[in-house]
C-alpha positions, -999 to +999 in steps of 0.1 A: +172+273+119+192+250+096+219+276+090+251+268+110+261+288+140+281+320+134+313+305+150+311+275+128+306+296+097+338+315+106+358+283+100+366+280+063+358+243+060+358+230+024+326+211+031+308+245+036+317+257+001+288+250-023+310+257-053+330+225-046+319+192-061+296+172-038+320+143-035+348+166-023+325+182+003+314+148+016+350+136+018+361+167+037+333+164+062+336+126+066+373+131+073+366+155+102+341+132+120+350+110+150+338+074+150+311+082+176+299+112+154+297+089+124+277+063+142+253+089+155+245+099+120+231+064+113+202+069+137+169+085+130+176+113+156+209+128+147+223+150+174+240+183+164+278+185+162+285+220+175+322+219+169+315+217+131+284+237+131+263+207+121+226+211+131+203+185+144+186+163+118+154+142+124+150+116+097+114+108+086+083+129+084+050+114+071+038+130+039+017+104+021-010+128+008+001+160+025+022+168+055+008+145+081+028+140+113+062+139+127+077+132+161+089+156+188+125+156+197+120+151+234+118+124+260+082+115+251+088+114+213+051+122+209+034+123+175+029+159+163+001+163+138+002+189+110-028+212+115-024+238+088-011+217+059-032+208+029-048+173+032-051+159-003-070+127-013-056+095+000-028+080-021-051+056-039-072+086-048-041+105-062-034+075-084-070+074-095-065+106-114-042+089-139-026+123-142+011+124-134+014+161-142-012+169-116+004+146-090+037+163-096+020+196-087+006+180-056+040+167-045+054+202-050+028+217-027+035+190-001+072+197-004+067+235+000+045+230+030+069+206+047+096+233+042+072+257+058+069+235+089+106+229+089+112+267+091+090+267+122+108+239+140+133+216+122+135+195+154+100+183+148+097+185+110+126+167+093+131+171+055+134+134+048+099+122+040+087+086+042+066+087+011+053+076-013+042+040-006+047+020-038+039-015-025+016-030-052-021-034-043-023-071-047-051-079-023-079-054-015-082-070+019-048-055+029-053-031+057-030-004+041-047-005+007-054+033+008-016+040+012-007+025-022-013+035-057-021+005-079-017-032-087+002-023-118+039-015-117+039+009-147+011+030-132+028+028-098+061+040-114+044+069-132+025+082-101+054+077-076+078+094-100+055+123-103+048+127-066+085+122-057+096+147-084+073+173-070+085+167-034+122+168-045+119+201-064+133+211-098+168+221-088+193+198-106+215+194-075+195+203-044+165+187-028+134+205-016+127+174+005+141+139+003+115+112-006+119+077+006+099+049-010+080+025+013+082-005+019+108-026+001+095-052-007+070-081-010+048-064+017+010-067+015-004-082+047-008-069+082-015-102+100+018-115+113+036-090+092+068-092+113+069-130+110+053-139+076+075-146+046+064-136+012+072-163-014+084-144-044+094-165-074+121-149-095+096-137-121+072-122-096+101-106-078+117-090-109+086-082-130+063-070-103+074-067-067+107-048-073+095-032-106+072-010-086+102+006-069+125+009-099+110+038-118+111+064-092+146+055-081+159+054-117+143+087-125+159+103-094+124+110-080+133+092-047+164+093-025+161+058-009+139+031+002+125+020+036+127-017+042+095-036+050+086-056+082+081-089+064+105-115+053+110-124+016+118-160+008+127-166+045+150-136+049+140-103+067+140-076+041+161-055+064+190-077+057+182-084+021+213-078-001+191-066-029+188-032-011+225-026-018+231-047-050+198-042-069+182-009-057+215+010-058+221-003-093+191+016-106+208+050-102+241+067-101+230+090-072+236+082-036+207+067-018+199+070+019+180+038+028+163+034+062+147+008+084+110+008+094+101+017+129+115-008+155+124-033+127+161-034+136+151-047+171+126-071+154+155-090+138+163-104+172+133-098+194+105-109+171+119-127+142+147-144+161+168-143+129+199-133+149+209-140+184+225-106+192+217-071+182+252-062+171+252-090+146+217-079+133+227-042+130+258-052+112+239-073+087+215-045+081+244-021+073+261-046+050+227-052+032+225-015+023+206+002+052+220+036+063+195+046+090+180+029+120+145+040+129+144+028+164+147+038+201+129+071+194+153+101+200+180+081+217+209+070+194+228+055+223+217+019+217+224+020+180+258+035+186+265+008+212+254-021+189+275-008+160+306-003+182+302-039+194+298-051+158+331-032+149+349-048+179+337-083+169+347-079+133+311-080+119+318-045+104+347-024+093+351+013+096+349+013+058+314-002+060+304+026+084+319+053+062+299+040+032+267+044+050+276+077+065+285+089+031+250+081+019+234+100+048+257+130+043+250+131+006+213+136+011+218+162+039+242+181+016+216+181-011+190+194+014+213+224+019+222+216+055+259+225+052+255+255+029+260+289+045+227+301+032+208+268+037+205+262-001+180+273-027+149+262-008+158+277+026+137+308+019+104+288+020+087+298+052+054+291+071+035+316+050+033+289+023+008+268+044-028+264+032-025+290+005-056+297-017-038+281-047-032+250-027-069+248-019-077+252-056-052+224-065-067+202-038-102+207-052-090+199-087-073+167-074-104+156-056-125+162-087-101+144-110-099+114-086-137+107-087-146+075-105-181+070-120-185+033-115-221+030-127-247+052-143-270+026-158-302+047-155-286+079-166-294+095-133-262+115-133-256+143-137-285+159-118-298+191-132-292+218-106-318+241-122-345+214-118-335+204-083-353+226-058-350+201-030-325+174-022-319+150+006-283+143+015-282+111+035-258+087+051-231+084+078-207+103+056-232+130+044-218+156+068-185+141+079-149+140+066-123+117+079-085+117+077-065+085+082-034+073+101-011+090+076-032+120+070-029+154+086-056+174+104-077+193+078-074+231+081-110+233+069-137+208+058-162+209+030-185+179+036-209+165+010-237+184+026-217+216+026-207+212-010-242+204-023-258+232-002-233+257-016-237+245-051-275+248-051-276+281-033-299+295-007-332+290-025-329+252-025-343+230+002-313+208+012-319+184+041-293+163+058-301+129+074-274+107+090-297+076+086-284+057+117-306+037+139-307+049+175-310+019+198-310+010+235-295-023+248-315-039+276-297-066+295-322-094+298-308-107+331-310-075+351-335-055+330-311-026+329-298-006+299-262-001+288-255+034+299-228+060+296-217+079+327-194+106+312-167+113+287-136+108+308-116+075+305-125+067+341-163+072+335-172+035+330-202+024+311-226+005+333-260-012+332-283+011+351-313+029+336-346+010+339-360+031+310-340+044+280-326+078+285-302+097+261-273+082+281-285+047+274-292+053+237-266+045+210-263+054+173-251+023+156-233+021+123-220-010+106-192+004+086-179-026+068-189-062+071-206-065+105-181-043+124-199-014+140-193+017+161-216+027+189-220+065+195-237+076+227-267+099+221-261+119+253-223+124+251-218+122+213-187+101+220-180+065+212-180+033+232-144+023+236-120+003+258-093-023+257-113-054+265-132-036+292-141-019+313-156+003+287-162+041+286-173+068+262-142+089+260-135+088+223-144+116+200-138+094+169-125+059+162-087+064+161-054+053+176-029+026+169-051+000+183-086+011+174-107+003+205-141+016+192-150-015+172-178-039+181-198-067+165-235-074+173-243-111+171-280-119+168-290-150+187-318-175+179-341-159+204-337-125+189-314-111+216-279-098+208-244-104+221-219-075+218-184-086+209-154-063+213-132-065+182-109-036+189-079-059+186-074-088+162-098-114+174-077-143+162-053-137+191-058-144+228-054-112+248-053-111+286-060-148+287-093-146+268-098-163+234-130-142+230-141-108+241-177-103+248-195-076+269-206-090+302-229-075+329-227-085+365-256-084+390-246-050+403-246-036+368-208-035+362-199-040+326-168-060+316-154-086+292-156-123+292-160-155+272-189-159+248-206-183+272-206-155+299-218-128+275-247-106+284-278-110+262-293-077+252-326-068+237-320-043+210-347-016+211-349+008+182-357+042+196-355+060+163-352+043+129-325+059+107-339+042+076-374+056+082-360+091+086-340+088+055-369+074+035-391+103+047-365+129+036-359+112+002-396+108-006-402+145-002-372+156-023-366+159-060-335+138-056-314+121-030-276+116-025-267+088-002-231+090+010-219+057+025-185+041+029-157+033+053-142+050+084-104+048+078-097+035+113-125+009+113-122-027+099-088-024+083-058-002+084-021-006+094-019-036+117-053-049+107-064-067+075-099-073+064-117-106+059-144-093+034-151-064+011-188-060+019-202-027+029-218-028+063-253-042+065-269-011+080-254+010+052-266-014+025-301-014+040-300+024+039-290+025+003-317+000-007-345+018+012-336+053-002-332+041-037-366+024-036-381+056-022-367+080-048-357+069-083-334+099-086-310+086-060-273+089-064-251+066-043-217+080-034-192+054-020-164+068+000-138+042+009-101+035+012-104+002-008-128-017-031-162-025-015-191-046-026-229-045-022-253-074-021-274-054-046-251-032-067-265+003-071-274+014-106-259+049-100-226+048-081-199+074-078-167+064-059-142+085-041-115+077-016-114+099+015-104+129-005-095+156+021-108+190+027-124+195-007-144+162-008-178+179-006-170+204-034-157+176-056-188+154-050-212+183-057-194+194-089-197+158-102-232+152-091-245+184-109-222+180-139-200+210-133-172+185-138-173+154-158-159+124-138-128+108-154-110+091-126-101+054-133-097+024-110-061+015-103-068-020-091-093-047-099-125-047-079-133-083-073-169-095-068-162-106-033-135-127-018-147-162-023-124-169-053-094-149-040-062-167-029-049-164+006-037-130+016-003-146+022-001-158-014+022-135-034+025-155-066+003-134-088+012-155-119+004-190-104-026-178-083-041-154-108-038-121-090-044-087-105-059-078-139-028-093-156-035-129-146-071-130-131-094-150-154-126-144-135-153-118-140-144-087-119-170-064-104-151-035-120-120-040-141-086-023-138-088+011-155-126+013-153-144+046-150-174+060-169-181+095-181-210+118-189-196+119-225-189+091-249-156+085-267-148+068-300-115+053-309-104+051-345-075+049-370-052+029-348-017+028-365+018+017-357+051+026-373+054-008-389+043-044-387+075-057-372+103-044-350+136-058-337+140-068-301+158-035-294+135-013-314+107+011-308+070+007-314+051+039-321+013+037-317-012+064-328-050+064-323-076+090-328-099+096-299-131+116-305-155+130-279-189+119-294-209+132-264-226+166-258-202+179-231-165+183-226-148+155-208-116+137-201-107+102-214-079+081-200-065+063-231-049+030-221-025+009-242-021-028-233-001-055-248-007-092-251+021-116-261+006-144-282+032-171-278+058-177-251+077-204-234+063-191-201+030-181-187+026-145-196+000-119-186-034-119-203-025-083-210-004-056-194-005-018-193+022-003-214+013+034-216-016+058-208-026+094-213-054+115-198-067+138-225-093+166-223-117+169-253-145+193-260-177+179-274-170+168-310-132+173-307-107+147-319-072+143-307-045+119-319-029+102-290+006+089-295+025+063-275+060+050-278+068+016-264+104+003-263+105-033-274+126-039-243+096-029-222+079-061-234+106-082-217+099-107-190+124-125-167+138-157-182+143-182-154+163-205-175+191-180-180+184-155-152+180-125-174+155-102-191+143-115-225+122-101-253+108-131-269+101-135-306+064-133-309+034-115-323+022-089-298-013-076-298-014-039-290-048-030-275-061+005-269-091+012-248-109+027-219-101-001-194-085-035-193-120-050-202-130-022-226-107-025-256-118-003-285-091-009-311-064-035-316-035-042-339-006-067-340+031-062-343+058-088-348+087-084-324+118-102-337+133-110-303+149-141-289+137-177-287+144-191-253+164-223-258+156-255-240+169-257-204+204-267-199+204-287-167+239-300-172+251-267-158+244-258-122+208-247-119+193-227-091+163-246-077+143-214-073+142-211-111+116-237-115+087-234-140+060-249-118+056-262-083+034-276-056+038-275-018+072-259-017+084-228+001+111-204-010+136-200+019+169-183+026+199-203+014+220-185+040+215-155+062+235-134+039+222-142+004+206-167-019+172-184-021+167-222-018+136-244-021+123-263+008+099-291+002+079-314+024+065-348+017+052-350-019+061-314-028+076-309-062+092-284-086+092-286-124+119-277-149+102-278-182+116-284-217+150-296-206+174-308-232+190-338-215+212-350-244+219-386-251+222-397-215+224-379-182+238-404-156+243-384-124+221-360-104+242-337-082+226-313-057+236-289-030+212-296-001+206-290+036+185-310+061+180-295+095+160-325+107+171-356+126+161-380+098+172-384+063+151-371+034+152-376-003+147-360-037+132-381-065+140-372-101+110-379-122+103-373-159+073-357-176+051-353-144+054-355-106+043-391-108+061-399-141+089-423-146+114-424-117+149-417-130+167-417-097+166-409-060+190-388-040+192-394-003+196-363+018+211-370+052+207-348+082+233-320+079+229-305+114+212-273+103+192-256+076+223-236+066+246-265+067+249-277+031+264-308+016+265-322-019+246-354-027+246-375-058+223-400-074+226-424-103+201-417-131+186-440-157+164-433-187+172-396-187+176-384-223+160-364-250+139-333-243+118-338-212+102-320-183+121-328-151+104-329-118+121-330-084+099-345-057+107-340-021+104-363+009+111-348+043+120-312+050+148-308+026+164-276+013+177-276-023+199-247-034+213-259-067+215-291-088+227-304-121+222-335-143+257-346-155 
């Protein structure tokens, strides 16, 4: 359906000739387009151009871990879910394999299956995919944790490059599909995500936040980026010039960069960054965006805003041509303008859900499993000695997809997988383990009762005795957020602040309305709080949302003071049923975890990492009842227990083959070798704010965290043991532009075959700056038979050891001794050696030259803000805030402080120049008058005294002053 019409093919247009160079083809087509046609190509829904035989193109299909969903090209623009595509493990699970070759194969299958859907209907299934997500996993409370890969930029780069390469295909010129990296950049919180600004110091920005995106772009494994909703240093990312100036510098290929959904409108309507849409859209184009994901399938508004921007001089036609060129480049590479549709056009729907795809899916789910604990040696269970087993828990016979997952074409639950593995002679029992309760309103004596499964069938307080319609299966998924499933209907209590009904088959939707919290009162009764929306906001005039019951039995929502008090009567104890089953079995497998739509996902961050109380109680009771209990934790993010299980196997929501993967690991058919890709913290008490993006200053990630993690980055156990020996390098010293070759022998000293993920870390012993405790430099997953030894070799470029030098605004490899550490995780180093790198010595700061204020060494109380709406970062400080510039060579005498400043307030502020500390000797004070606006800059001067030698310089703010640059003359 992508092949041009016959009449258009009759025209011998040069752009249709695949033998011509790509640039010539683009130039030819671009020259034939009218202005309106060009502008229409900058929208997500690109109408066909019949006169040139150009077909319709829909930008953006979700394919994070399989073809997920797209949007119909119709007036409703409804979500269309893939129903026959392979659903692989969530992205965090893909990365947990630490196996780029495998993930490349996964990406290739996803690309094939998207081509298959595209052959069915290209209007629905566009070949530009919005995947993978490469935002670093800084904070496990982030609602979208499952969408990312890791907290480490090297691992992110390896996995995203593998997945993107698989999606793109192996043709040197053409694309199977066109991957777009999400979300550029500094994105990692859902609360106020349109309004919050991520403070990124230059080092954090270069070394971490942007580094996560660089590898896949530079390796041509991605064809563009999607900008993120947030602001960075006060400027919306959608108008950040780094999109054009930095991201495009990473490759010589054309990139087709796009906005996130509705974000172009947000520049005016939410963020208020611009007054008019034409100015906002123009700024996005000039910053490097080429596609506007907005207004569903109607490009009219986008065309209108861009025309207005042209009329007002915000844009030129040359600006438009540049962006259209980027769009056309990717469409050419997808084969859209070739007579035969290009080399991938023959992929059809018969590629969907092939047996080999199922096999790959199972392998991926198996390789993603992480054995967190096996203290008692319970695992693996002996299948021959297990004649009876109890499979217990809310996830024992259930699989879940997520917001960016497709509909599974088939499902193998843990119960299915274990039953199949043990065969028909084994006694396999399944117990959900949920308490079934009834809620009796103490005021009326009536029970909370379902009346049907239609949205209009309102829940009421009616029955005087519990019936199935007034009984509810309760599960606290995470923290104290629960779902209530009706025993009669099998559907979930739901409703947007009431009235409530039981129309939901599962918790789902953009706003997940099936979430409740039970609050026990001093008298033993319970209040039921609706938490389907974020509870820190006031909706419909209510600051709180509690279930109420009126005298006539009507159920609604009100303030806590008006909440109904319920007696919670346990009709059937899930724990008792689970204990009974476990006590009678040879072994028990308890499968607990998260529901991907409950307590955290896009648009909803978490406050804690604790597994729900009812699930923890279930784990503790079953473990006490049967010593041969295996706990399987299935979550989208790190989770904690009050009492950590001794035997714990972790998987993310791993798609159709989850049950087979769990069964094969539990019975030792496979040897777990997945590894954690982010630090699992022991709770959240010592974590910084979710809005704190300074991983260096605040101690985020394994690189800078100095606490004791629950499980370290790279952690994962095995049924085998591995010994590291004979660590060697190619020398004891190397130049700053040289190579370091590292070799280590790894031996499987266990009794069964297994995989080991060999990890190489570096530690820089001395530096002018704060450097990482250690940082991943290379890794390899190796498969070894029992007793087998393999020599693992790594090559590290000395340039890879560079960090961003804020004194000179460039990458620097410092002269230092570097410890090279090889081990099984960041906290399990098995061998170590040291190499001298003869790099640079960072000289003392030269503050005589103009210095950007953002390039400070330390700070307190300041914000990084936009110097102007177009470019640049300034520092804004309130009363007592300060920034430090350490080790400054001030010469014999600096007499004048000169600064470029802005002050949008009505009153004057000041900047004090102090030496050695924020309260050290005062060298001078610069008065900063009101300038009439935060973007209205002026130059101020101050006389200095006592400024000489080599000192630390502190600038201390008074008033809301913005400082862009300064010098000491």
